[in-house]
C-alpha atoms as an extended CHARMM CRD file, in Angstrom:
* protein
*
        81  EXT
         1         1  MET       CA              0.0000000000        0.0000000000        0.0000000000  PROA      1               0.0000000000
         2         2  ALA       CA              2.7610000000        2.4700000000        0.9050000000  PROA      2               0.0000000000
         3         3  TYR       CA              4.5590000000        1.6340000000       -2.3500000000  PROA      3               0.0000000000
         4         4  GLU       CA              1.4100000000        2.3750000000       -4.3760000000  PROA      4               0.0000000000
         5         5  GLU       CA              0.9170000000        5.7190000000       -2.5850000000  PROA      5               0.0000000000
         6         6  ALA       CA              4.5520000000        6.7000000000       -3.1300000000  PROA      6               0.0000000000
         7         7  ARG       CA              4.3130000000        5.7390000000       -6.7960000000  PROA      7               0.0000000000
         8         8  ALA       CA              1.1250000000        7.7940000000       -7.2330000000  PROA      8               0.0000000000
         9         9  ALA       CA              2.7570000000       10.8030000000       -5.5500000000  PROA      9               0.0000000000
        10        10  LEU       CA              5.7810000000       10.5320000000       -7.8630000000  PROA      10              0.0000000000
        11        11  LEU       CA              3.5800000000       10.2570000000      -10.9560000000  PROA      11              0.0000000000
        12        12  LEU       CA              1.5210000000       13.2590000000       -9.9140000000  PROA      12              0.0000000000
        13        13  GLY       CA              4.6620000000       15.2740000000       -9.2310000000  PROA      13              0.0000000000
        14        14  GLN       CA              6.0450000000       14.3630000000      -12.6370000000  PROA      14              0.0000000000
        15        15  MET       CA              2.8020000000       15.4430000000      -14.3400000000  PROA      15              0.0000000000
        16        16  VAL       CA              2.9280000000       18.8180000000      -12.5750000000  PROA      16              0.0000000000
        17        17  PHE       CA              6.6080000000       19.2530000000      -13.4790000000  PROA      17              0.0000000000
        18        18  ASP       CA              6.0040000000       18.3000000000      -17.1290000000  PROA      18              0.0000000000
        19        19  ARG       CA              3.0750000000       20.6990000000      -17.5640000000  PROA      19              0.0000000000
        20        20  ARG       CA              4.9020000000       23.5080000000      -15.7450000000  PROA      20              0.0000000000
        21        21  SER       CA              7.8640000000       22.9930000000      -18.0700000000  PROA      21              0.0000000000
        22        22  GLU       CA              5.5860000000       23.0280000000      -21.1490000000  PROA      22              0.0000000000
        23        23  LEU       CA              4.2450000000       26.4080000000      -20.0170000000  PROA      23              0.0000000000
        24        24  GLY       CA              7.7470000000       27.7430000000      -19.3370000000  PROA      24              0.0000000000
        25        25  LEU       CA              6.9240000000       28.5600000000      -15.7130000000  PROA      25              0.0000000000
        26        26  THR       CA              9.3040000000       28.5470000000      -12.7790000000  PROA      26              0.0000000000
        27        27  GLN       CA              8.3030000000       26.8390000000       -9.5650000000  PROA      27              0.0000000000
        28        28  ALA       CA              7.8540000000       30.2630000000       -7.9630000000  PROA      28              0.0000000000
        29        29  GLU       CA              5.5630000000       31.4330000000      -10.7740000000  PROA      29              0.0000000000
        30        30  LEU       CA              3.3810000000       28.3290000000      -10.6310000000  PROA      30              0.0000000000
        31        31  ALA       CA              3.2810000000       28.3930000000       -6.8360000000  PROA      31              0.0000000000
        32        32  ALA       CA              2.0730000000       32.0010000000       -6.8920000000  PROA      32              0.0000000000
        33        33  ARG       CA             -0.5980000000       31.1420000000       -9.4800000000  PROA      33              0.0000000000
        34        34  ALA       CA             -1.7860000000       28.2010000000       -7.3450000000  PROA      34              0.0000000000
        35        35  GLY       CA             -1.7340000000       30.0320000000       -4.0200000000  PROA      35              0.0000000000
        36        36  MET       CA              1.0430000000       27.9820000000       -2.4770000000  PROA      36              0.0000000000
        37        37  THR       CA              4.7010000000       28.4520000000       -1.6400000000  PROA      37              0.0000000000
        38        38  GLN       CA              7.6050000000       27.4570000000       -3.8650000000  PROA      38              0.0000000000
        39        39  PRO       CA              8.9040000000       24.9370000000       -1.2590000000  PROA      39              0.0000000000
        40        40  GLN       CA              5.4380000000       23.3130000000       -1.1470000000  PROA      40              0.0000000000
        41        41  LEU       CA              5.4360000000       23.0000000000       -4.9270000000  PROA      41              0.0000000000
        42        42  SER       CA              8.9710000000       21.6280000000       -4.9060000000  PROA      42              0.0000000000
        43        43  ARG       CA              7.9610000000       18.8950000000       -2.4270000000  PROA      43              0.0000000000
        44        44  LEU       CA              4.9030000000       18.0540000000       -4.5210000000  PROA      44              0.0000000000
        45        45  GLU       CA              6.9370000000       17.7740000000       -7.7380000000  PROA      45              0.0000000000
        46        46  ALA       CA              9.4270000000       15.5230000000       -5.9400000000  PROA      46              0.0000000000
        47        47  GLY       CA              6.6380000000       13.1980000000       -4.8330000000  PROA      47              0.0000000000
        48        48  GLY       CA              6.9910000000       14.1420000000       -1.1860000000  PROA      48              0.0000000000
        49        49  ALA       CA              3.5360000000       15.6300000000       -0.6740000000  PROA      49              0.0000000000
        50        50  THR       CA             -0.0400000000       14.4610000000       -1.0630000000  PROA      50              0.0000000000
        51        51  PRO       CA             -2.1910000000       17.3970000000       -2.1930000000  PROA      51              0.0000000000
        52        52  THR       CA             -5.8100000000       17.8980000000       -1.2350000000  PROA      52              0.0000000000
        53        53  VAL       CA             -8.5060000000       17.9660000000       -3.9030000000  PROA      53              0.0000000000
        54        54  PRO       CA             -8.9110000000       21.7620000000       -3.5650000000  PROA      54              0.0000000000
        55        55  LEU       CA             -5.1590000000       22.1870000000       -4.1060000000  PROA      55              0.0000000000
        56        56  LEU       CA             -5.3000000000       19.9090000000       -7.1460000000  PROA      56              0.0000000000
        57        57  ALA       CA             -8.0950000000       22.0930000000       -8.5320000000  PROA      57              0.0000000000
        58        58  ARG       CA             -6.0060000000       25.2470000000       -7.9880000000  PROA      58              0.0000000000
        59        59  LEU       CA             -2.9870000000       23.5920000000       -9.6140000000  PROA      59              0.0000000000
        60        60  ALA       CA             -5.0600000000       22.5290000000      -12.6220000000  PROA      60              0.0000000000
        61        61  ALA       CA             -6.3070000000       26.0840000000      -13.0890000000  PROA      61              0.0000000000
        62        62  ALA       CA             -2.7760000000       27.4650000000      -12.6590000000  PROA      62              0.0000000000
        63        63  LEU       CA             -1.4830000000       24.9380000000      -15.1970000000  PROA      63              0.0000000000
        64        64  GLU       CA             -4.2480000000       25.8280000000      -17.6690000000  PROA      64              0.0000000000
        65        65  ALA       CA             -5.4000000000       22.2120000000      -17.5430000000  PROA      65              0.0000000000
        66        66  GLU       CA             -8.4670000000       20.1700000000      -16.6850000000  PROA      66              0.0000000000
        67        67  LEU       CA             -8.5160000000       18.1670000000      -13.4570000000  PROA      67              0.0000000000
        68        68  ASP       CA             -9.7610000000       14.6340000000      -14.1010000000  PROA      68              0.0000000000
        69        69  ILE       CA            -10.3820000000       12.4430000000      -11.0610000000  PROA      69              0.0000000000
        70        70  ALA       CA            -12.0320000000        9.0900000000      -11.6680000000  PROA      70              0.0000000000
        71        71  PHE       CA            -12.5130000000        5.6320000000      -10.2460000000  PROA      71              0.0000000000
        72        72  ARG       CA            -11.8720000000        2.9850000000      -12.8620000000  PROA      72              0.0000000000
        73        73  PRO       CA            -12.3750000000       -0.7190000000      -12.2590000000  PROA      73              0.0000000000
        74        74  HSD       CA             -9.3150000000       -2.9260000000      -12.4250000000  PROA      74              0.0000000000
        75        75  ASP       CA             -8.9370000000       -5.0420000000      -15.5130000000  PROA      75              0.0000000000
        76        76  PRO       CA            -10.4250000000       -8.4600000000      -14.8220000000  PROA      76              0.0000000000
        77        77  VAL       CA             -7.9330000000      -11.2500000000      -14.4340000000  PROA      77              0.0000000000
        78        78  VAL       CA             -8.6580000000      -13.8490000000      -17.0870000000  PROA      78              0.0000000000
        79        79  ALA       CA             -7.2880000000      -17.3470000000      -16.6270000000  PROA      79              0.0000000000
        80        80  PRO       CA             -5.4100000000      -18.7170000000      -19.6210000000  PROA      80              0.0000000000
        81        81  ALA       CA             -7.4750000000      -21.1360000000      -21.7210000000  PROA      81              0.0000000000
């Protein structure tokens, strides 16, 4: 469980970093847009923070992106024939 959470945090951080880079923003610029501090954003991008849903919404707006949160069922395990 802890591994899955750490992996999700790293993936989220990478997505924020990638989009920030696409927009040509510094961490300080994005942090200001999202109403957070640069050290908070740095921790998030490094996978060391778990943001709240309201913070994710602010980040999406600051990144000029849509926030998409969904529950998707796991792929069924099919036994080999």
